[in-house]
C-alpha positions in Angstrom: 30.5 -10.0 21.7 28.4 -8.5 18.7 27.0 -10.5 15.8 29.2 -10.7 12.7 26.4 -8.8 10.7 27.9 -5.7 12.2 31.3 -6.6 11.3 32.7 -4.6 8.5 34.1 -6.4 5.6 36.0 -5.2 2.5 33.6 -4.3 -0.1 35.4 -1.6 -2.1 34.2 -2.7 -5.4 32.5 -0.1 -7.3 28.9 -1.0 -8.1 27.9 -0.6 -11.6 24.2 -0.1 -11.3 22.7 2.9 -9.8 21.1 2.3 -6.5 18.0 4.4 -6.0 15.2 5.1 -3.6 12.0 5.1 -5.5 8.6 6.5 -3.8 5.8 5.9 -5.8 2.8 8.2 -4.8 -0.7 8.0 -5.8 -1.9 11.5 -6.3 -5.3 13.1 -6.9 -6.6 12.6 -10.5 -4.2 9.8 -11.0 -6.0 6.6 -11.1 -4.0 3.4 -10.4 -0.8 5.2 -11.3 2.5 5.5 -9.4 4.5 8.7 -9.6 8.1 8.2 -8.9 9.8 10.4 -6.7 12.5 10.9 -4.0 15.3 9.7 -6.6 18.6 10.8 -5.3 21.6 11.8 -7.4 25.3 11.9 -6.6 25.1 9.0 -4.0 28.6 8.3 -2.6 29.6 4.8 -3.2 28.2 4.1 -6.7 27.1 5.9 -9.9 23.9 4.2 -10.1 20.3 5.2 -9.2 19.2 3.6 -5.7 15.6 3.2 -5.3 13.7 2.8 -2.0 10.7 0.7 -2.3 7.5 2.6 -1.7 4.8 2.0 -4.4 1.5 2.6 -6.0 -0.7 0.5 -7.8 0.0 -1.0 -11.4 -1.1 -4.0 -13.2 2.3 -6.0 -12.8 2.5 -9.3 -11.0 5.2 -10.5 -8.6 7.3 -13.5 -9.4 7.2 -16.7 -7.3 10.1 -19.2 -7.8 10.0 -22.7 -6.5 13.4 -23.5 -5.8 14.2 -25.7 -2.8 17.0 -25.0 -0.4 19.3 -27.7 0.6 19.0 -29.3 4.0 15.6 -27.8 4.3 13.7 -28.9 7.8 10.0 -28.7 7.0 9.2 -29.7 10.5 11.0 -26.7 12.0 8.2 -24.4 10.0 5.5 -25.8 12.3 3.1 -25.2 9.3 0.0 -27.5 8.8 -0.7 -27.9 5.2 -3.1 -29.9 3.0 -0.5 -31.8 1.0 2.6 -33.8 1.9 4.1 -32.4 -1.3 4.1 -28.9 0.0 7.1 -27.0 -1.3 9.5 -25.0 0.6 8.1 -21.9 -1.1 4.4 -22.7 -0.1 5.3 -23.6 3.4 7.2 -20.4 4.2 4.5 -18.3 2.4 1.9 -19.7 4.6 3.9 -19.2 7.7 4.8 -15.6 7.1 2.2 -13.8 5.2 -0.1 -13.3 8.0 2.8 -11.4 9.8 3.3 -9.0 6.7 1.1 -6.0 6.1 0.4 -3.3 3.7 1.3 0.1 5.1 -0.9 3.1 3.6 0.4 6.6 4.2 -0.8 10.0 3.6 2.2 12.6 3.4 2.6 16.3 2.2 3.7 14.7 -1.3 0.5 12.7 -1.7 -0.5 9.0 -1.0 1.8 5.9 -0.9 2.0 2.3 0.1 4.7 0.3 1.7 5.1 -2.8 3.5 5.7 -3.7 7.3 6.4 -6.7 9.7 4.3 -7.5 12.7 6.7 -7.6 15.7 4.3 -8.2 18.7 0.7 -8.9 19.7 0.5 -5.4 20.8 0.2 -4.0 17.0 3.8 -2.9 16.8 5.0 -3.0 13.1 8.4 -2.6 11.8 8.8 -0.7 8.4 11.1 1.8 6.7 11.5 5.5 7.8 11.0 6.6 4.3 7.6 4.7 4.2 6.1 6.3 7.3 8.5 8.9 8.9 6.8 11.8 7.2 3.2 10.4 7.0 0.4 12.7 8.2 -1.9 9.6 8.4 -1.2 5.8 8.6 -3.3 2.9 8.1 -2.4 -0.8 7.8 -4.0 -3.9 6.3 -3.5 -7.1 8.3 -5.0 -10.2 7.0 -7.5 -8.3 4.8 -8.7 -5.9 7.8 -7.9 -2.3 7.7 -6.6 -0.6 10.9 -5.6 3.0 11.8 -1.9 3.2 12.9 0.3 5.8 14.3 4.1 6.5 14.2 5.8 5.2 17.5 9.3 6.6 16.4 12.4 5.4 14.5 15.9 6.1 13.3 15.9 8.2 10.2 19.7 7.8 9.6 19.1 3.9 9.6 15.7 4.1 7.8 14.0 2.0 10.3 10.5 3.2 11.9 8.0 1.6 14.1 4.4 2.0 13.7 1.6 0.8 16.0 -1.9 -0.5 14.5 -4.9 0.3 16.6 -6.0 -3.5 17.0 -9.2 -2.9 19.0 -8.6 -6.3 20.5 -8.0 -8.2 17.4 -5.3 -10.9 17.4 -2.2 -10.7 15.2 0.5 -13.0 14.3 4.2 -11.7 15.1 6.9 -12.6 12.7 9.2 -15.2 14.0 12.8 -13.5 14.3 15.9 -15.3 12.8 19.5 -14.6 13.0 20.7 -12.6 10.1 24.3 -13.1 11.2 24.1 -16.6 10.2 23.5 -15.9 6.6 26.0 -16.8 3.8 26.0 -16.3 0.3 23.8 -18.7 -1.6 21.3 -19.1 1.2 17.7 -19.3 0.1 15.5 -16.5 0.9 12.0 -15.0 0.3 10.8 -11.4 0.1 7.2 -10.6 1.1 5.4 -7.3 1.0 3.3 -5.3 -1.3 5.2 -4.6 -4.5 3.6 -2.1 -6.7 0.7 -2.2 -4.4 -0.2 -5.8 -5.0 -0.3 -7.0 -1.2 0.6 -10.4 0.2 3.1 -11.0 -2.9 6.1 -13.4 -2.4 9.3 -13.9 -4.4 12.2 -16.3 -3.7 15.9 -16.3 -4.4 19.2 -16.3 -2.8 21.6 -14.2 -0.8 23.8 -12.9 -3.6 26.4 -10.8 -1.3 26.6 -9.7 2.0 28.1 -6.4 3.7 27.1 -3.8 1.1 27.3 -0.1 2.0 25.5 2.7 0.7 24.8 6.4 1.7 22.0 8.5 0.3 21.3 12.1 1.1 17.8 12.7 2.4 15.5 15.5 3.5 16.2 14.6 7.0 20.0 14.0 6.7 22.1 11.1 5.4 20.7 7.8 5.5 23.4 5.3 6.1 22.8 1.8 4.6 25.5 -0.7 6.1 26.1 -4.1 5.9 23.2 -4.6 3.6 21.9 -8.0 2.4 22.1 -8.3 -1.3 19.5 -10.7 -2.8 18.2 -11.5 -6.4 14.7 -12.2 -5.2 12.4 -9.8 -6.7 12.1 -6.3 -5.0 9.8 -3.6 -6.5 8.4 -0.2 -5.2 6.0 -1.1 -2.4 8.3 -3.8 -0.9 9.8 -1.3 1.5 9.6 -2.3 5.0 8.5 -6.0 4.0 10.0 -9.0 5.3 13.2 -10.9 4.0 12.9 -14.5 5.5 15.0 -17.5 5.5 14.1 -21.2 4.8 12.6 -21.6 8.3 10.2 -18.7 7.7 12.4 -16.4 10.1 12.8 -12.6 9.6 16.5 -12.0 8.5 16.0 -8.6 6.9 13.9 -5.6 6.1 13.6 -5.0 2.1 14.7 -1.3 1.6 16.6 -0.8 -1.7 16.6 -2.1 -5.3 19.3 -1.5 -7.9 17.9 0.0 -11.1 20.2 -0.3 -14.1 17.6 1.1 -16.4 16.6 4.1 -14.6 12.9 3.3 -14.6 12.4 2.2 -11.1 12.0 -1.4 -11.9 13.8 -4.4 -10.4 16.9 -5.6 -12.4 17.9 -8.5 -10.3 19.7 -6.9 -7.5 17.8 -5.8 -4.4 19.0 -4.9 -0.7 17.6 -5.5 2.8 18.8 -4.0 6.1 20.0 -7.0 8.4 17.2 -8.4 10.6 19.4 -8.2 13.9 20.2 -4.5 13.4 16.5 -3.4 12.2 15.0 -5.5 15.3 17.5 -4.0 17.9 16.6 -0.6 16.7 12.9 -1.3 16.7 13.0 -2.7 20.2 14.7 0.3 21.4 12.0 2.6 19.6 9.1 0.6 21.4 11.0 0.8 24.8 11.5 4.6 24.3 15.2 4.2 24.6 17.5 6.4 22.6 18.8 5.0 19.3 22.9 5.3 19.4 25.3 4.8 16.8 29.1 4.5 16.4 30.9 7.7 16.6 34.6 8.5 15.8 34.4 12.3 16.7 35.8 14.1 13.6 34.6 16.2 10.6 36.5 15.5 7.4 36.5 16.3 3.6 36.9 14.1 0.7 40.3 14.0 -0.9 40.3 13.8 -4.8 42.6 14.2 -7.7 41.9 17.9 -8.1 42.4 18.9 -4.5 45.2 16.7 -3.8 47.3 18.7 -6.7 46.1 22.0 -5.4 47.1 21.2 -1.9 50.3 19.2 -2.5 48.6 16.2 -0.6 50.3 12.8 -0.6 47.4 10.8 -2.0 44.3 11.5 -4.4 41.8 9.7 -2.2 40.7 9.3 1.4 39.3 11.4 4.0 41.0 14.7 5.2 40.6 15.3 8.9 39.3 18.9 9.1 38.4 19.1 12.8 38.3 16.9 15.9 35.6 16.8 18.5 37.4 17.7 21.7 37.9 14.6 23.9 36.5 12.4 21.1 37.5 8.9 20.2 39.8 10.0 17.3 41.6 12.5 19.4 42.0 10.3 22.3 43.5 7.8 19.7 46.1 10.4 18.4 44.7 11.3 15.1 45.3 14.8 14.3 43.9 17.9 12.2 45.5 17.4 8.7 45.9 13.5 8.7 44.4 11.8 5.9 42.3 8.5 6.9 42.8 5.8 4.1 41.5 2.6 5.8 39.1 1.8 8.7 39.3 -2.0 9.6 39.1 -3.9 6.4 37.6 -1.1 4.5 39.5 1.0 2.3 38.7 4.8 2.8 38.2 6.7 -0.7 36.2 9.5 0.6 34.6 11.2 3.6 31.1 9.4 2.9 33.0 5.8 3.0 34.7 6.6 6.3 31.2 7.6 7.6 29.8 4.2 6.2 32.8 2.4 7.7 32.3 3.7 11.1 28.4 3.2 11.0 29.3 -0.5 10.1 30.7 -1.0 13.8 29.0 -0.8 17.1 29.5 1.7 20.1 32.6 0.4 22.1 34.2 -1.5 19.2 37.9 -1.0 18.8 39.0 -0.5 15.1 42.4 -0.1 13.4 42.4 3.0 11.6 45.3 3.8 9.1 46.2 7.4 7.8 48.9 9.3 6.3 50.7 12.2 8.1 53.1 14.2 6.4 53.2 11.5 3.8 54.1 8.8 6.1 51.6 5.8 7.2 50.5 5.5 10.7 48.0 3.4 12.4 45.9 4.0 15.5 43.7 1.8 17.6 40.3 3.8 18.0 37.7 3.0 20.4 34.4 4.0 18.9 31.9 6.2 21.1 28.3 6.9 21.0 26.8 9.8 18.9 23.9 10.3 21.4 25.0 13.8 22.4 25.7 14.7 18.7 22.1 13.5 17.9 20.8 15.8 20.8 22.6 18.7 19.1 21.3 17.9 15.8 17.8 17.6 17.1 18.0 20.8 18.8 19.3 22.7 15.6 16.6 21.1 13.6 13.9 22.3 16.2 15.2 25.9 16.0 15.2 25.7 12.3 11.6 24.5 12.3 10.7 27.2 14.7 12.2 29.7 12.5 10.3 28.4 9.5 7.0 28.5 11.5 7.7 32.0 12.8 8.4 33.2 9.3 5.3 31.5 8.0 3.3 33.2 10.8 4.7 36.6 9.9 4.1 36.0 6.1 0.3 35.1 7.1 0.3 38.4 9.2 1.5 40.4 6.5 -0.8 39.0 4.0 -3.8 39.7 6.4 -2.4 43.4 6.8 -2.4 43.8 3.0 -5.9 42.3 2.5 -7.3 44.9 5.1 -5.1 47.7 3.9 -6.4 47.1 0.2 -10.0 46.5 1.5 -10.1 50.1 2.6 
């Protein structure tokens, strides 16, 4: 049975803030300054700016609260401290900070900094794909020492990546892994990372909500954030890939997004983390060289809105119109047909094609989920057993590879033509 963190919940309330990804890059001739980039407009579920948390260096400090959680068991932390009056924040920070690293990257867009979490003594570190996925060079700072690192792999659509530090025999402290499915609203949590380039920073708060979903277009395709953990602990640019831990100093999330009400890329009291169970599961597959698969329903759809509903005489002005079915796919096997309009999957109301995609990704391969749809204006229900998108990913990878080969060929032809012109004009 899968953990409850993967179970979809009804979260159809519209977010009044923008949810954006913010990438702060340090560019040549820009001393101690962050250049905001990667902001995405037109995100599916909300009208707000979503920010991913890569950062440059500024002079802003991190906030550290001293709120004690109820029923805190200090003995479970297994931390030796100098004072019997050590607070929960001090004890958790002392335990966890050695396992949180700064990730410095060079990309085609410039230099940037994010965060990461040490997974094992081999130097494997989990971070966000948007931190390290397109890096041309990577280094990490662990306990004040800088190590070269390489990208092991990752899952761009889930925004999870694994990098490996070349430790040269040095010893590192892996983060203790907790159970993110055990989180409840109101639980005490701490964020750790390098906000705005200030490494080894911590901030405390509580779990504000669970099961938040967000889709963000990106250069490598859609990034699907499902079942996110919403917290009020401070999260800023540079926290991406850092740790969200519970009151026992155990990893329960990977900090990834912030809500930015002002549009300035600064924290406004709402941040989001990818559930730790899901992130670590992906990371372990990447390290083992196994394919990362996701739930798959086997259809293509379009968003139904008021305008196209009127123009096509549809029975509803919201939902996901089934435009095409994969032959032999889960949806077709369950009896769904082209022209049906999906209005609900599990507990999630489907208002658009994007919300259906997010709803499907909220489940695991092999789960059976109830799907409600309209056919000729009448309500129907189907039980769909979700499949795996491994074959689809292989097809997409092939298309991407062919596209890259065409780009390289075009670039080569352009260079050859340029050389021809230079030789011709030189005569």
